[in-house]
C-alpha positions as CSV (number, residue, x, y, z in Angstrom):
1,X,105.2,123.3,127.8
2,X,108.0,121.8,125.7
3,X,107.5,118.2,127.0
4,X,103.7,118.3,126.6
5,X,104.1,119.7,123.0
6,X,106.4,117.0,121.7
7,X,103.7,114.6,120.6
8,X,101.6,117.4,119.3
9,X,104.5,118.6,117.1
10,X,104.9,115.2,115.5
11,X,101.2,114.8,114.9
12,X,100.4,118.3,113.5
13,X,103.4,118.6,111.1
14,X,103.6,115.0,109.8
15,X,104.6,115.3,106.2
16,X,101.8,114.7,103.6
17,X,102.3,113.3,100.2
18,X,101.8,114.6,96.7
19,X,102.1,111.9,92.4
20,X,101.2,112.2,88.9
21,X,98.5,110.7,86.7
22,X,96.0,110.4,89.6
23,X,97.4,107.0,90.6
24,X,96.9,107.0,94.3
25,X,98.9,104.1,95.7
26,X,101.0,105.4,98.6
27,X,103.6,107.0,96.4
28,X,105.4,109.8,98.4
29,X,105.1,112.2,95.4
30,X,101.4,111.7,94.8
31,X,99.6,114.9,93.5
32,X,95.9,115.0,92.6
33,X,94.9,116.3,89.2
34,X,92.9,119.5,88.9
35,X,89.4,119.1,90.1
36,X,90.0,115.8,91.8
37,X,89.4,115.0,95.5
38,X,91.2,112.4,97.4
39,X,90.9,110.8,100.9
40,X,93.4,108.8,103.0
41,X,92.1,107.2,106.2
42,X,94.4,105.5,108.7
43,X,93.8,103.5,111.9
44,X,96.8,102.9,114.0
45,X,97.9,101.6,117.4
46,X,101.1,100.3,119.2
47,X,102.1,96.9,120.4
48,X,102.8,98.3,123.9
49,X,99.4,100.0,124.2
50,X,97.1,98.0,121.9
51,X,94.0,99.3,123.8
52,X,94.8,102.8,122.4
53,X,93.8,103.7,118.8
54,X,94.0,106.7,116.6
55,X,91.8,107.4,113.5
56,X,93.2,109.9,111.1
57,X,91.5,111.3,108.0
58,X,93.3,113.4,105.3
59,X,91.1,114.9,102.7
60,X,92.6,116.8,99.7
61,X,91.6,118.6,96.5
62,X,93.6,119.4,93.3
63,X,93.1,123.2,92.8
64,X,95.2,122.8,89.6
65,X,97.6,120.2,88.3
66,X,100.3,122.0,90.3
67,X,98.5,123.2,93.5
68,X,96.6,121.0,96.0
69,X,95.1,121.7,99.4
70,X,94.7,119.1,102.2
71,X,92.8,119.1,105.5
72,X,93.6,116.5,108.1
73,X,92.1,115.6,111.5
74,X,92.4,112.8,114.0
75,X,90.4,111.2,116.8
76,X,92.0,109.0,119.5
77,X,90.9,106.8,122.4
78,X,92.7,105.2,125.4
79,X,91.9,102.0,127.3
80,X,88.9,101.2,125.1
81,X,87.4,104.7,125.4
82,X,88.0,105.3,129.1
83,X,89.6,108.5,127.7
84,X,89.1,109.9,124.2
85,X,89.9,113.0,122.3
86,X,89.5,115.0,119.1
87,X,93.2,115.8,118.5
88,X,94.4,117.7,115.5
89,X,93.2,119.8,112.6
90,X,95.7,120.9,110.0
91,X,95.5,122.6,106.6
92,X,98.4,122.5,104.1
93,X,99.1,123.7,100.6
94,X,101.4,121.9,98.2
95,X,102.7,123.5,95.1
96,X,104.6,121.5,92.5
97,X,107.4,123.9,91.7
98,X,109.4,121.4,89.5
99,X,107.9,118.8,87.2
100,X,110.6,117.8,84.7
101,X,110.1,114.2,83.5
102,X,110.9,111.9,86.4
103,X,112.1,114.8,88.6
104,X,109.6,116.4,90.9
105,X,109.8,119.0,93.7
106,X,107.0,120.5,95.9
107,X,106.9,123.5,98.2
108,X,104.8,123.0,101.3
109,X,103.1,125.3,103.7
110,X,101.1,124.1,106.7
111,X,99.2,125.4,109.7
112,X,97.6,123.2,112.4
113,X,96.6,122.9,116.0
114,X,96.4,119.9,118.3
115,X,94.2,119.5,121.4
116,X,90.6,120.4,120.4
117,X,88.7,118.3,122.8
118,X,89.6,115.7,125.4
119,X,87.6,113.7,127.9
120,X,89.3,112.2,131.0
121,X,87.4,109.5,132.9
122,X,89.4,110.2,136.1
123,X,88.1,113.8,136.1
124,X,84.7,112.9,134.7
125,X,84.7,115.8,132.4
126,X,85.8,117.0,129.0
127,X,87.8,120.1,127.9
128,X,87.5,122.2,124.7
129,X,90.7,124.0,123.7
130,X,92.4,123.6,127.0
131,X,95.0,126.4,127.1
132,X,97.5,124.2,128.8
133,X,97.1,121.3,126.3
134,X,96.4,122.9,122.9
135,X,99.4,123.7,120.7
136,X,99.5,125.5,117.4
137,X,102.1,124.9,114.6
138,X,103.3,126.7,111.5
139,X,105.5,124.8,109.0
140,X,107.2,125.4,105.7
141,X,109.3,123.0,103.6
142,X,110.2,121.2,100.4
143,X,109.9,117.7,99.1
144,X,111.5,116.4,96.0
145,X,112.5,113.2,94.3
146,X,112.7,110.9,91.3
147,X,109.7,108.9,90.2
148,X,109.6,106.1,87.7
149,X,106.8,103.5,86.9
150,X,108.8,101.0,89.0
151,X,110.2,102.9,91.9
152,X,110.2,106.3,93.6
153,X,112.6,108.0,96.0
154,X,111.7,111.3,97.6
155,X,113.4,113.4,100.4
156,X,111.8,116.2,102.4
157,X,112.9,119.0,104.8
158,X,110.3,120.8,107.0
159,X,110.8,123.6,109.4
160,X,108.2,124.0,112.2
161,X,107.4,126.5,114.9
162,X,105.0,125.4,117.6
163,X,103.6,127.3,120.6
164,X,100.5,127.5,122.8
165,X,99.0,130.4,120.7
166,X,98.7,130.8,116.9
167,X,100.7,134.1,116.8
168,X,102.9,133.8,119.8
169,X,106.3,134.3,118.3
170,X,108.4,134.4,121.5
171,X,111.2,132.3,122.8
172,X,108.9,129.9,124.6
173,X,108.0,128.1,121.4
174,X,109.6,125.0,119.9
175,X,111.6,125.2,116.7
176,X,112.1,121.9,114.9
177,X,113.6,120.6,111.7
178,X,112.3,117.4,110.1
179,X,114.5,115.6,107.5
180,X,113.2,112.5,105.8
181,X,113.6,110.0,103.0
182,X,110.7,107.9,101.5
183,X,110.6,105.3,98.9
184,X,108.2,103.0,96.9
185,X,108.9,99.9,94.9
186,X,106.2,98.5,92.6
187,X,106.1,94.7,92.7
188,X,103.2,94.3,90.2
189,X,100.0,96.1,89.1
190,X,98.4,95.4,92.5
191,X,101.2,95.4,95.0
192,X,103.9,97.8,96.1
193,X,106.2,98.3,99.0
194,X,106.7,101.6,100.8
195,X,109.3,102.6,103.4
196,X,110.5,105.8,105.0
197,X,112.8,107.2,107.7
198,X,112.6,110.6,109.3
199,X,114.7,112.6,111.8
200,X,113.2,115.3,113.9
201,X,115.7,117.6,115.5
202,X,115.0,120.4,118.0
203,X,116.7,123.7,117.5
204,X,116.2,125.1,121.0
205,X,119.0,124.9,123.6
206,X,116.6,124.4,126.5
207,X,114.7,121.5,124.9
208,X,115.7,118.2,126.5
209,X,115.6,115.9,123.5
210,X,118.5,115.6,121.1
211,X,116.2,114.2,118.4
212,X,113.9,111.5,117.2
213,X,114.3,108.9,114.5
214,X,111.2,107.2,113.1
215,X,111.1,104.4,110.5
216,X,108.1,103.0,108.6
217,X,107.6,100.0,106.4
218,X,104.3,99.1,104.6
219,X,102.7,97.0,101.9
220,X,99.9,98.4,99.7
221,X,97.4,96.5,97.7
222,X,96.1,98.6,94.7
223,X,92.5,97.8,94.1
224,X,92.7,99.9,90.9
225,X,94.3,103.2,89.9
226,X,92.1,105.2,92.2
227,X,91.9,103.0,95.3
228,X,94.3,101.2,97.6
229,X,94.5,99.6,101.0
230,X,97.7,99.1,103.0
231,X,99.2,97.8,106.2
232,X,102.3,99.2,107.9
233,X,104.5,99.0,111.0
234,X,106.8,101.7,112.5
235,X,109.5,102.0,115.1
236,X,111.1,105.0,116.9
237,X,114.4,105.8,118.5
238,X,115.1,109.0,120.6
239,X,117.8,110.6,122.6
240,X,116.7,112.4,125.9
241,X,119.5,114.6,127.2
242,X,118.4,114.4,130.8
243,X,117.1,110.9,131.0
244,X,120.3,109.4,132.4
245,X,120.6,107.1,129.4
246,X,123.6,107.0,127.2
247,X,123.2,107.4,123.5
248,X,120.0,106.6,121.6
249,X,117.1,104.6,123.1
250,X,115.0,102.3,120.9
251,X,111.3,102.5,121.8
252,X,109.9,99.2,123.1
253,X,107.5,97.5,120.7
254,X,106.3,98.9,117.4
255,X,103.5,100.9,115.9
256,X,101.1,99.2,113.4
257,X,98.1,100.2,111.4
258,X,96.0,100.1,108.2
259,X,95.3,102.7,105.6
260,X,92.7,103.2,102.8
261,X,93.1,105.8,100.0
262,X,90.9,106.8,97.2
263,X,91.1,109.4,94.4
264,X,87.8,110.6,92.8
């Protein structure tokens, strides 16, 4: 179960963002104003499997200036739709616990599941909520940082519990801690750079991975204060305890994708 669930864990509990003044531009501390909706749509693939694509939609709403809710889901395909799947659905709440000038801090709670529907051409059938391939995750954490009109730096810590049932709190589950640092630098009114690094560590002695490092770099073009488009690349490095490899192994190739965000 633990090996199968690794990808699900990273997908379901990927940290979501929260900023001020309703400027949606990829800032890691973006927070919608009360009564505002926002949408972030991403399409991504990998250089080693460019026939495989994932479409992710995150849709959020500002309940108040300090509290926002976000729903996220994703669809994926392999080998130009030989296989395809409806992967994850997650819901998270973000509360801005600290908003003192440039200093911001959010408290995050999240629930999600991965593996809603999958179709496999080799089997010529699809499966809804396959008990052997659907994982459920609960997560809590904090994000905080310093935001100026020119640059932003934000760190986050997220604790996640994942299992094959929503309320299965036994020792078979996966316990993970994600620690990350994200930044943004504004080049001009229409362009900004974003970058981030995140470490995912597994807290279970029986889990055969010592951790995963993932880095991302992107460029966003701000159409105006409420819309942006961006392009990004990513890389990953992991450490499998039983793989026979010494030390950390850098993943071959790189991830790449595009993103569109709008606040309304």
